[in-house]
C-alpha positions in Angstrom: 36.8 44.4 116.5 38.7 43.7 119.7 39.7 40.2 120.8 36.9 39.9 123.3 34.3 40.8 120.6 35.8 38.4 118.1 35.7 35.5 120.6 32.1 36.4 121.6 31.1 36.5 118.0 32.9 33.3 117.0 30.7 30.5 115.6 31.8 28.3 118.5 30.5 30.7 121.2 27.3 31.4 119.2 26.6 27.7 119.0 27.6 27.0 122.6 25.2 29.6 123.9 22.2 28.2 122.2 21.5 24.5 122.2 19.3 24.8 119.0 22.6 25.0 117.1 24.2 21.9 118.7 24.9 18.8 116.6 21.9 16.5 116.1 23.6 13.6 117.9 24.1 15.6 121.2 20.5 16.5 121.6 19.4 13.0 120.6 21.9 11.1 122.8 19.6 10.8 125.8 17.0 9.1 123.5 19.4 6.3 122.6 19.1 4.4 125.8 15.4 4.9 125.8 15.2 3.5 122.3 17.2 0.5 123.5 14.8 0.0 126.4 11.7 0.3 124.1 13.4 -2.2 121.7 13.9 -4.7 124.5 10.3 -4.3 125.5 9.1 -4.8 121.9 11.7 -7.5 121.2 12.7 -5.7 118.0 15.2 -3.0 117.3 13.0 -1.9 114.4 9.7 -1.8 116.3 9.1 1.7 115.0 8.6 0.4 111.5 5.1 -0.6 112.6 4.2 3.0 113.5 3.3 3.7 109.9 2.6 0.4 108.1 2.1 2.2 104.8 5.7 3.8 104.8 9.0 1.9 104.6 10.6 1.6 108.0 7.7 3.7 109.3 9.5 6.7 107.9 12.6 6.5 110.1 15.0 6.1 107.1 15.1 4.9 103.5 11.5 5.8 102.6 10.6 7.3 99.2 9.3 10.9 99.7 7.7 10.6 96.2 5.8 7.5 97.1 4.5 9.1 100.3 3.3 12.2 98.5 1.6 9.9 95.9 -0.7 8.7 98.7 -1.8 12.3 99.6 -5.0 13.5 97.9 -4.2 15.8 94.9 -6.0 18.8 96.3 -3.5 19.1 99.2 -0.2 19.0 97.4 1.8 20.8 94.6 2.6 19.0 91.4 5.5 16.7 92.0 7.5 14.5 89.6 10.2 11.8 90.2 13.3 12.0 88.1 16.1 9.4 87.8 19.6 10.5 88.6 20.8 9.5 85.2 18.7 12.2 83.6 20.2 14.7 81.2 19.4 18.4 81.2 17.2 17.8 78.1 15.2 15.1 79.9 14.7 17.3 83.0 13.6 20.2 80.8 11.2 17.9 79.0 9.5 16.9 82.3 9.2 20.6 83.3 7.8 21.5 79.9 5.3 18.6 79.6 4.0 19.1 83.1 3.5 22.8 82.5 5.8 23.8 85.4 7.8 27.0 85.4 10.6 28.5 87.5 11.2 28.7 90.3 11.0 25.0 91.2 12.1 22.9 94.1 14.5 20.0 93.5 15.1 17.5 96.4 16.3 13.9 96.8 13.7 11.2 96.8 15.7 9.9 99.8 17.1 12.5 102.2 17.1 14.1 105.6 17.3 17.4 107.3 17.3 19.6 104.2 20.1 17.7 102.5 20.4 18.8 98.8 17.0 20.6 98.8 17.4 23.5 96.3 15.3 26.3 94.8 15.9 26.2 91.1 15.5 29.4 89.2 17.2 28.8 85.8 18.7 26.3 83.4 22.1 26.9 85.0 20.7 25.9 88.4 19.5 22.6 86.8 23.0 22.0 85.4 24.6 22.7 88.8 22.2 20.3 90.5 22.8 17.5 88.0 26.5 17.8 88.4 26.3 17.1 92.2 23.4 14.7 92.0 23.9 10.9 92.2 20.5 10.0 93.3 16.8 10.0 92.1 15.3 13.3 92.8 12.0 15.1 92.9 10.9 18.1 90.8 8.2 20.0 92.7 6.1 23.0 91.9 7.2 26.0 94.0 4.3 27.0 96.4 3.7 30.7 96.3 2.0 31.0 99.7 3.3 33.3 102.4 3.2 31.1 105.5 5.2 27.9 106.1 4.5 25.5 108.9 5.3 22.0 110.2 2.3 20.3 111.7 2.7 17.1 113.8 -0.2 14.6 113.9 -0.8 11.2 115.4 -3.6 8.7 115.8 -3.6 5.6 118.0 -4.9 2.6 116.1 -7.6 2.0 118.8 -8.9 5.5 118.5 -11.3 6.9 115.9 -9.8 10.4 115.8 -6.3 11.6 115.7 -4.9 15.0 116.8 -2.3 17.6 116.1 0.3 17.8 118.8 2.8 20.3 117.5 2.7 23.4 115.2 5.9 25.2 114.1 5.9 28.3 112.0 9.0 28.8 109.9 10.7 32.2 109.5 13.1 32.2 106.6 16.6 33.5 107.0 16.7 37.1 106.0 18.6 40.4 106.6 17.2 43.9 106.3 19.2 46.7 104.7 20.0 49.9 106.6 21.2 51.9 103.6 24.8 51.9 104.9 26.1 48.4 105.4 27.2 46.0 102.7 25.4 42.7 102.4 28.4 40.9 103.7 28.3 43.1 106.9 24.5 42.5 107.3 25.1 38.7 107.1 28.1 38.8 109.5 26.3 40.9 112.2 23.3 38.4 112.4 24.2 35.3 114.3 21.8 33.0 112.5 23.2 34.2 109.1 26.8 34.3 110.2 26.6 30.5 110.9 25.7 30.0 107.3 28.5 32.1 105.9 30.3 29.4 104.0 27.1 28.8 101.9 26.0 32.4 101.7 29.3 33.7 100.6 29.1 31.5 97.6 25.4 32.0 96.9 25.7 35.8 97.0 29.3 36.1 95.9 28.5 38.8 93.3 26.4 40.9 95.7 28.4 40.9 99.0 29.8 44.4 98.4 26.4 45.9 97.5 24.6 48.1 100.0 20.9 47.2 100.2 18.5 50.0 100.5 17.1 50.9 103.9 14.2 48.7 104.8 14.9 46.2 102.0 14.4 42.7 103.2 16.6 40.1 101.5 15.8 36.4 101.7 19.1 34.6 102.1 17.8 31.0 102.2 14.5 30.1 100.6 14.3 26.6 102.1 12.5 26.2 105.4 15.0 24.0 107.2 16.6 24.6 110.6 20.0 23.4 109.4 20.0 26.1 106.8 19.2 28.9 109.2 15.4 29.0 109.3 14.0 30.1 112.6 11.5 27.6 114.0 8.8 29.3 116.1 6.6 27.4 118.5 3.0 28.1 117.5 1.3 25.4 119.6 -1.1 28.1 120.5 -2.7 27.5 117.1 -3.8 24.0 118.0 -7.6 23.8 118.1 -10.1 21.0 117.8 -10.9 22.3 114.3 -7.2 22.1 113.3 -7.0 18.5 114.6 -10.2 17.6 112.7 -8.8 19.0 109.5 -5.6 17.1 109.7 -7.4 14.0 110.9 -9.5 14.1 107.7 -6.3 14.5 105.5 -4.4 11.8 107.4 -7.1 9.2 107.1 -6.8 9.4 103.3 -3.1 8.4 103.6 -2.9 4.6 103.7 -1.1 3.2 106.7 -0.3 6.5 108.2 -0.6 7.1 112.0 2.3 9.3 113.1 4.3 12.1 111.5 4.9 15.6 110.4 3.5 17.6 107.5 5.7 20.3 106.0 3.3 22.7 104.2 2.4 26.2 103.2 -0.8 28.2 103.7 -2.2 31.6 102.8 -3.4 32.4 106.4 -3.9 31.0 109.9 -7.5 30.4 109.1 -6.6 28.3 106.0 -4.2 26.3 108.1 -7.0 25.6 110.7 -9.4 24.6 107.9 -6.9 22.3 106.2 -6.6 24.5 103.1 -2.9 23.8 102.7 -0.3 22.8 100.2 1.7 19.8 101.6 5.2 19.8 100.3 6.4 16.8 102.3 5.1 14.2 104.8 7.6 12.7 107.2 7.0 9.6 109.2 8.3 8.5 112.6 11.8 9.8 111.9 10.5 13.4 112.0 10.9 15.6 115.1 8.2 17.9 116.7 10.1 20.9 115.5 8.6 23.4 118.0 11.4 22.2 120.4 13.8 24.4 118.4 12.1 27.7 119.2 14.9 30.2 120.1 15.5 30.2 123.8 13.4 27.1 124.5 14.5 24.9 127.4 16.7 22.0 126.5 15.2 20.0 129.4 11.7 20.6 128.0 12.8 19.7 124.5 14.2 16.4 125.8 11.0 15.6 127.7 9.0 16.3 124.5 11.3 13.9 122.6 10.8 11.2 125.2 7.0 11.6 124.9 7.4 11.5 121.2 9.2 8.1 121.3 6.6 6.8 123.8 3.9 7.6 121.3 5.8 5.9 118.5 6.1 2.8 120.8 2.5 2.8 121.8 1.3 3.1 118.2 3.8 0.5 116.9 2.8 -2.1 119.6 -0.9 -1.6 118.8 -0.4 -2.0 115.1 1.8 -5.1 115.8 -1.0 -6.6 117.8 -3.3 -6.0 114.8 -1.0 -8.0 112.6 1.7 -5.6 111.3 5.1 -7.2 111.3 8.2 -5.5 112.6 11.0 -5.0 110.1 13.5 -7.8 110.5 17.0 -7.1 111.7 18.5 -8.3 108.4 16.1 -6.2 106.2 16.5 -3.1 108.5 20.2 -3.2 108.2 20.1 -3.7 104.5 17.7 -0.7 104.0 19.8 1.5 106.3 23.1 0.7 104.4 21.4 1.5 101.1 20.0 4.8 102.6 23.4 5.9 103.9 25.1 5.1 100.6 22.5 7.1 98.7 22.8 10.2 101.0 26.6 10.2 101.3 28.1 12.6 98.8 31.3 11.6 97.0 
């Protein structure tokens, strides 16, 4: 590979050429001043905590994912169990056995963000590896064997009887397809999205990097649907219909104190999605983004406009709930929760 090719294929140039790979803070920077302005108007830095009165901080940080899932009706979610970080391998296996779960499973922190420490667990060895790096309470969740994964954003203003879906993102897992000639390492290296995950993938597939996958064989490199891990987020706002909004309005009204947030879920088909026949793996509050903005090639300007609209909606809902008697999180309490959250999500 000549010098020009190496430069063009460097991680820096790949990221520079597509804003979806830019650091989170750069994309969010324009929103900082807007948040300050909205805070001044609301007279509270933590005004957003009133957006979802049933979720700690409204779901911006520090909330328990397990507690949120507990408020979702059983028919919409996989079996989920909370495990303390002091658990031994025997205690974890006991939970798995008594609950009737089987591999594969999903382990993830009860507190977390942007796919941090979310792992697909396939064996006892995987459990041991997870416990060795785990210093937090974590969730054991049944793996959902449904083919389509989505993020669905919903909100309802407190003065309105019906809410609506405002964003649908379909997730395409990070994969490579064999050509019958190239090694797995070469297939990874020639795909930009996979190359950016090389440090992780080279360890995960260490024993397979020199193998040559058969022509047409698709290999899933990352089973977790998170943008930071290489998943492609595809804008499917074309799927938004009145029926879809009605379905998620029905689900959401069964979640106490929930007005604004994003469902991460799986479904068997587009029709099942529209009808609300879904398996909800996670519900995120006001800290969630409308993930359709990360569609490859999408306009940065349009994404920032969508994020401004997103924050305006948070503000509007929060103000309305506050007028209805919902207290804003105090400065002292908000800082305390944030410090606890950062300590829990910072690896040693």
